[in-house]
C-alpha angles and dihedrals in degrees: 000000000000116000114232090214136035116207116333150190112221138182125218117204117199126207091261090057098251118130143215122202117199140151135235112216098157120153096262097039125253117348123196093233095064117100102166137251099280116158101261092195091061091047097045092050088063094060132059122231090261089053091055094053088076110023125158128179130191125220121197127186106232100175139010127198145152098227120078093206093052089048091050089051095049093046090057091046094051092046088058098039093051095038094237089146091056104098090220092057107028156000105250115115097184122098095036115245117248115186114224112263113244117231118227 
């Protein structure tokens, strides 16, 4: 079976609009069943029991490549660019979010 994608950086969007950006660099390339290693406790805490009864997430492929190092660098860049590490916008914990300092 030929893989449709090589290694990828993907974005998951949750029903509350928060995002998680990750990478899939598995041995055989990207697989449709992989949805990342986000912290399910952090995500679940943002939803009620009723919310979780009908829960849909969206996964988008943001970048594809054949080099694991390139994929890792692109993942980090996209996390920062899209604010996925800002707790108000996303669920990524790495790299650590640093709010912009205000000038006086």
